[in-house]
N, C-alpha and C positions, 0 to 999 in steps of 0.2 A: 500145806504142802510142804513138802521137803527137797531138799536140793541135793544133787548126787553128782558125782563126778563121772566123767568119760560117756555121757549119753550119746552114742553114735548114733548119728541122724540116719545112715546108710543113705544109698545114692539113690534118693526117692525121683529127682528131676534130672538123673543124668543122661535119660533118653531124650532130653527136651534140648531143640537146637538151642543157640544162644539168642537168635533172632526172633524167637518165639517165646521170651520168656517173660509173657506178660498178661492178664487177663483182660480181656476188651470186650464190653456189652455197647452195641451201635444201634441205635433207635430201637430197642425192643418194645415189643408190647405184648400184653398176655391177657386173657380175659377167661374166667372162669364158669364154665356153662351151667345154667340153673336146670335142676331137674325137673323131667317135666314140661318144661316150657323152651322147645327148642329154638323158638328163636331170640330167645332173653340170653342174657349174660352178663357177669359182674365183671367190670374193667378193674385189674389190677393195678397194671403198668402202662404207662402212654409215653413211647418214644424216650425211652431211657438210654442215657448213653452213660457210659462209667470205662474208666480206665485204671487199671492196678499194675503196676511194674513189678514183678518178682521181687521179692524182699522188703516190701511195703505193706504197712499197717494201715488199712483204709477202715474207716468206721461211718456205718451208714446209721444217721439218725431218723426219726419220725413218729407221729402219731401211732397207735393200736390202728392198723388197718390202711396204711398208707402205702404198703405194698412190700417192705423192708423183706419178709419172709419169703414173699413170691421170689424176689431178686435174687435172694441166695438159692432157691431150688434152681432159678434158670443156670446160677454158675456150675451148679453141681449135677446140672441135666437130670434133674429128677422133673423139671418141666421143659418144654421146648417154647419156644416165644411162638406167638402168632405171627409176628413181623418182626422184622430185624434180626440181627446176628449175635450169637454171643459166643466167643473165642478164647478156649481156654489152654495157654500155652500152646499155641499152634493148633488145637484139635475144634471144630465147629462141632457146637453140642446137637445140632440137627443131623448131625453123621452117626447112624446107628453103629457104625463100626469103630467109632471112638469112645463110646460109653466109657468102655472097661478102661481105657487109660485115662480118662478123665476123673473116674471115680476112683482109679487106682492114686490119682495125685490130688484129690480135693478131700479131705474128711471135714464132715459138718456136725457139730455138736448142737442138738436142737433145745430149745428152751424146755420141754418137758419130756426127762431124761426117760421116764417109760416107755414113750415112743421108740427109743432105740435100744433096749436092753432085752437081748434074748437067751442069755445063757443061763444055765440051773446055778451056776456058781460065779461069784466075782471073777476068778480068774480065768473061768472058763468064756466069759463075756468078752473079756479084754482080748485073748485068745483068738476070736471069732473072727475079726477082720483080717489079721494076718494070715490066718489060714485060708482065707477065701482069696487072698493074694498069693497063694501058692508058696508062702516062706517057709524054708526047712524048718522041722520041728525044733531044733536046738536053738536055734536063732528067735524062734516064737518062744519058747522058754526063757530066753535072755530078755526079750524087749517085754512080756509079763512084769516079770519081775522089778524091771527098771521103772516101768510105769506105775506100778502098785505104791514103789518108793516112792516116785514122783509127786503122787496126787495123796502120800500118807496113808494107804489103804492096806499097807502090807498085812495086818494083822486079819483083816478079814476076808484074805484070798480063799479060803473054803466055804465061806458064808454063802447063803441065797441073796441074790439080792434084795428078795421080798423084805430080807431082816435090816434092809438098811435105811437109814433114815431121808427124806428128800434131799438135803444137801451131799449126801455122799452117795446117792445114786447119780447126781450132777457131777460128783469126782470120778464115778466110774465111768459114764458115758467119756468125758474128756480123756480119761486114761485108753480107753480104747481105740479114740482117734489119734492119740501120742504113738500108741504101740503100732500103725500103720505106717509111722515116717512118711505124712503125707507132705508135697511141696506148698499145697495153700491149706491153711484150716479156716473153716468157715464157724462163727460163734453166735448162735442165735441165742441171745439172751444167755448165755452159757453160766455166767454166776449169778443169777438171779435169786436161787436158793442157798447158795453157799454165804457161812460166816465171813464177815469182815476181812479178817487176816487172811481166810483160804482162799478169797476172792485175790487179794492182794499178791500171794504168794504166785498163784496161777500166772498172775498179768506178768509177774517179774519172770516166772519160766517162760513163756511166750515170748519175751522179748529177748531173751537170751538166745533162745532160738532161732529168733527172725535175724537177730544179728550174727549167730555163728553160722547158720546155715540158709540164711536167706529165704526164711520162711515166708511166706505169702500171707497175711491174714486179713481177712474178711470179718469185721467185728458189726454186727446189729446188736444195738444197746439202747437203753433208756439211763443210763447210768454215766453222768455226764463227765465226772472224776476220773473215770477211765478213758472216755471219749479225748480227753486233752492228750492223751498220751499218743495218741495216732499220728500219723504221718500226713494224712488227708481225710477231710470230712465230707459228705453228701449227708444234706437233709433234704429228705422225701417229703412231699404232701400231695395227698390224693393220688396217688402214682407216679407223681410226675418227681422230677429233679428240681427242688424250691430254688436251693442255691449251695454252692460248694466253695471250699478253700481250705488252707491250713487251718489247725487251731486256731492260732492266733486272727487270722483273717476272719473266721465263723464267729469266735465268742465277744469281740471287740465291735459286733452289731448286736449289742443286746436286744434292741426292739425287734429286729427282724428274727430271731431266735425266739422270742417269746411270741410273737406273734404266729410263730411254726407251732406252738403248744407245747413246747420243749421249754426245759431248765437251762440256768447258766451254772456255771462253777459256783460253788456255794462265796467266794470272795468277790468274785464279780458282782453276784446278786446283789450282795451286801453294799457294793460300791454304786450299784444302780439305783437302789432304795434311798442310800444316804445323799445320792445326787439330786434327787427330787426335792430337798429342802433348800436348793439354793437357785440363785436367779439363773436366768440366762446369760445374762453379763458377766458372772462369776465363773459359770463354765466354759466362754466362750476364752477367757483370761486363763484359765487351765490348761485348755488346748494349746494355747500357745506355747507354756511351758513345756507341753509335753506332745509335742507334733508327733510324735510315734505312737502307737495305740497301745494303752495300757492293758497287759494281759497277766503276767506273773503275780503270784501274792504280793511278792516285794514290792514291785511296782504300784500293786493296788494299794498297800498301805501308804506307801510314798507320796502318790497322789491324792489321797484323803486327807493326809495330814497338810498337804499344800494349799489344797481345796479351803480348807478350815482356815489358812493363815489369809488367803485371796478376801473371804468375805464370811460373815456370820452366818449360819443354817437356820431356817426357819423350823421350829418343831412341828410336827405333823404327828395328831393324837391318834394312837394306836388304840383300838379296843382290847383290852385284857378280861377275857371272862374268866370268871372265878367260879369253880363249880365245886359244889357241897358234897362233903361226903359225911355219913352218921358214923356214930361209935358201934353201930350193931355190925358183928360179925356174921357175914351171910356163906364164907365160905372159909372152913378149916380143914386143913391137910396136916396130920399128925403122923411124923417118924413113917412115911411113905417108901416102901422099897417095891423094886418090881424087877425080875429077870425073867427076859424071853426064853424057851426052849429050857426052862431051870431041870437041873438033873443030867442034863446031855452034855457031850461036848463041845454042842453049838452053843452053849450058854451064852447070852449076853447080859450082863447087870446093868439094866437101863435106868433105874432110878434107886438112890440110895439114901434111905433115912431122911426124906424131904420133909420140912414142916413149914407150913407159913399160914396166915390168914390174910381175909381182903375182907373189907368192911362195906357196907354199903355204898353204892353212888361214886367207890374208886375206880381208876383206870390203873392198872396195872399191867406192864410192858413184861414179858418175859423172854428174855435173852441168853443166847449163848452157842457155843459153837456146832458145827453141822454133827449130828450123833450127841448132843448133849442130853437128850431126853425131855425136850420139849412136847413135841408131838404127844410122845408117851404119858406125860404129865396132864395133860389137859384132855386126853382121852381117858382118865380116870375120873375126869370132874364130871362125866355126864353117865357115867357107868359103863362105857363102852368095854372097859376094862375095869375087873374088879381087882382089889389090893392083895397083893400075895403077904403082905406085914403092912401095918399102919390103917388109917383110918382115914377117910374123906369124908365131909360132912358138908352137905348144902343145904342150906335153909334149915338148920338143924335135922336133916334127913341124910341117913346113912346109906353110903352105897354098897354094902356089904348086904342089906335087907332088898333082895328082890323087888318087894311090895313098894318099897321106898323110891326105886328107880326109875317107873315111869312119873311117879309127881317129881323127880328132880328134873325130868324133861322138859316138863310144864315150866320151870322156872330159870332151866340153862339152855340157851340156843348156840349151837357148835356149829361153826363155819369151817370147813376143811381147808387145805392148802391151795387145791385146784377146786374152787366153790362149782363151778360149770359143770364138776363131775355129779353133782348131787341132783342133776335134772333127771326125770325119767317119765314124766306126764306127758300127755296127748298135746295139751294147749299150755299157753304159760299161765294163764286163770288157774287152769286146776294142779299145777306146779305150786305155785305160791300158796293156793289153799289147803295144800294137801297136811300140810303141820296142824294147824288150826282144825282142821275135821278129824284128823286122829284124837285130838286132845279133848273132841266132843264139844265145840264150840259153836252156837247155833248160827243158823246161817246169815242172820242179820250182822252177828259180831264178825263173822268171816269176812263179808262183804267190806264192813267197814275198816277191818285190818287189812284186806288184800288192798284197797284204793288206798290207805295211809303208808302201805309200804312201797306202792309205785311211786307215789310222789314223792317219796324221800329219796328213793334210788333214781328217780327221773325218766320213768319209760312212759312212754304214751300209749294211752287207753287202745290205740287201735291195733294193738299187738296181742291183746289179752286172749284172743281165739286162734293164735298162729302156735305152729308148733314151735317149742321152744330150740330145737333144733335146727331150726331154719333161719337163725339168728346169728348175727356176728358174735365173735368171742366177747365182746365188752358189754354186748346185750346180754348173753348168756349169764354172764358174771353178776349182772343187775339183776337178772331174774333170780339166782340161786341168794343173792344176799336179800332179796325181798321177801322171799321163804321164808328166811331164818327172823326177819322182823315181823313177818306175820304174825309170828308166833306170840308176840307182845310179852316177851322174857323179862323177866328182872334181871337176868345176867346174859351177856353176849360174850361167846369165846371165838376169836378170830385169829385163825391159824396164817398167818402169812397172808393176808387179803390184799394188798397191792402189789404182791410179786408179779414182775412181769409187765407190769401197765404203765403208759406214758404219764408223763408228769401231770395232766390235767385228771388223768385216770385215778392216778394215787390222791389227787386234792379232792375228787369226790370221796372216795374212801375216807377220807379225814373228816369232810363234810357228815358222812352217815355217822362215823362215830361221835362227832360233836353233836349232834343231833340228838343221840341217844344220851349224852351226858347231860344236856340239858332237861332230858326227861327224868333224870337222875336215875338212870341203870347203871348197872356194874358192867365195866369191859374188862376184859382179859386179853391183852393182844400179845401173839407169838409175831417177833420180828427179826429179821436181820438188818432192818435200816435203822442206825441210829437215830435219823431225824424226827422217825416216827415215833421211837422208844420214848425220845426227850419230851414228849408233847404227854406222857404219862405222871400219874402222882408217885408212884413208886416203881421200881425196877429191880424184879427178881432175876438173879444172875444164875446160870446152870453151869457146870462144869463137870464133865463125866459123871454128871448124872445124880450131882450132889449141888446143893444151893451153896453158893459161897459169898451170896451177897444179897439181901432184900433191902432195899433203902431208898432216900430219895434220888430223883437224876442227878442233882449237884453232886451228892456225897460217892455215887456211882463212877459218875464220868470224870471224878477228881483223882478217882484211884485208879493209876496208870498201871501199876503192876497186876493189880485184880484183872483189869481190860486185857492185858497182853496174856495172860494167864487161861483166859477163857476163849479168846481167839476173836476178841472186838476191838474195836477203836471209837474213840470219841467221835461226834458228829463233825463234818467238815468246818461248819460256821463256828465252831467252838474253837478248832486249830486256830482259825483266821481271826478269832476274838484274842488270843493269847499273842499273834503278832501284832493286832493294832494297839493291844493294851502297851507291850514296848513301845510302839511309834509315840503314842500320846502322854507316855508315862503316867499311867493310871489303870486301874483294873476294872476293863470292860467284860462283861460277862454276857453270855446267852449260849443258846444252843440251837436255836434256827435262825436264818439269816434277818427275818424280822425283830426277833428279838436283840439280835447285836446290833443292828443298824439303829435301834430305839434307842437301847442302852448308852450307844456313843452319843445320839444326838442329845441325850438327858442329860448325859456328862458335861458335854461340852457348854450346854445352856447354864448349868448350876455353876462352872466354873466363870462365865462371864457375869451373871450376877454377883460373884462373890468379888469379881477384882471391879465390878464396877463403883 
């Protein structure tokens, strides 16, 4: 996303009285009715109270299903509370005559951009909001152009939204809201599909608008590294406010944050793991030296260094499973190029001379900026797209041969960005069993595969005969994943499988992947999450449709220029490892919190033995 001078925010909140410049939720409760059962309902919110003064950045955290999105819908008057009140800049959301003013004032970016894209071209979609607000045509043109530049989509202005990648669609949804110039912007996991650089640039933009125009930000997120930038945080659990405070007040209570099923910022989580190796007496001495809570990375590194001076840590054994891969090549891509709408003025070069190989049992992460060609590439792997030039071979079968494609799909399972969209059968069992049935498996094998799949993803037996569309979003995703696992493929291709999931849900995805690795399956993982990519054997970096690197995790993440050019960043744990390396005057490596903490403890133990 790009910066541009002179972004006039228009007097979006000029009609609001000074005494009414806040959003207030007072004892709000809300329940969703269950179809066909008039006496039953699903309680989403219970007596929730929140206050956001104009110009404040409020982050709302919580597990999937804790009520965060419902709360956002109440603020934007998409839902009305059953009890309690929601006041938005002086307007009561229960007052129908105020709905126009509320929605003019509050813009909302949904987690799935497809839910709010309506235009036939990118610029038309951005113009839709301002047009409905009655903005003059010349001003709409100006706002559309500015918004396009702001999110880096100016070259796609006349493209159809369907031609955009998932990340580019999310940029489009953001641009549409920016063009409306709201006084409040509600972000529901709005950057979950963006590459790290685009997400960072977007939040830099939002913070600039907050400071310059007193923009109120309500951010629903699982990204803890973004949440620490907020002014105030509310943590939700089962429809209620679990606890709240400033980022420092919240994240310096690690046990409570982790008990809510959430993550800590990586530097604080590394410290949390590190402190487990010390006695209670040593930790009490540290508290006396640091009476104020430890919060920033610099404070954390200083405290860890001081704790090591107070007492010697005890090494905690960490299991480091090594996965085997053979020398047998089972995926071979040679000089693959692909252009969408080739030969027309709308042509888009998605892939250019892509070549790589994957060995049996390997885990390969495919990373790159939004629109770099990741989804196009994996669509070639199971024959959804046939190469225009170049070759794709899976298990020595060629996707140019139509007869081979059916066999390829027996060997390679593909999980899309929103796997729950792959559901379509009448019951959960039928949906999971669909793939094996298509491949001609016997009933006994189908039953065995379905049972194994639901055990892996943790689905209870009693939902097998329920409709998949009656399930929660998290359960639907598990069913979709189980449907792919039940095919018992040799290769699994997963496209952003953890996007939009809370930390526990993300860990479940990691556990599924590790289980596949134990079975010596090959895993291709498309992700923007560098913590997840760090678990791979090799990383393939795509930049504007070309392979710019295909190497080990260490070699890729140590190349800062390569990462910046591709719109990527190193994992936060790696950044903190650099800081503590300076503090302890020794090279401490690692790409996950567990690795960094373990490697630091290992180094300190070795140094003690050397000095003994």
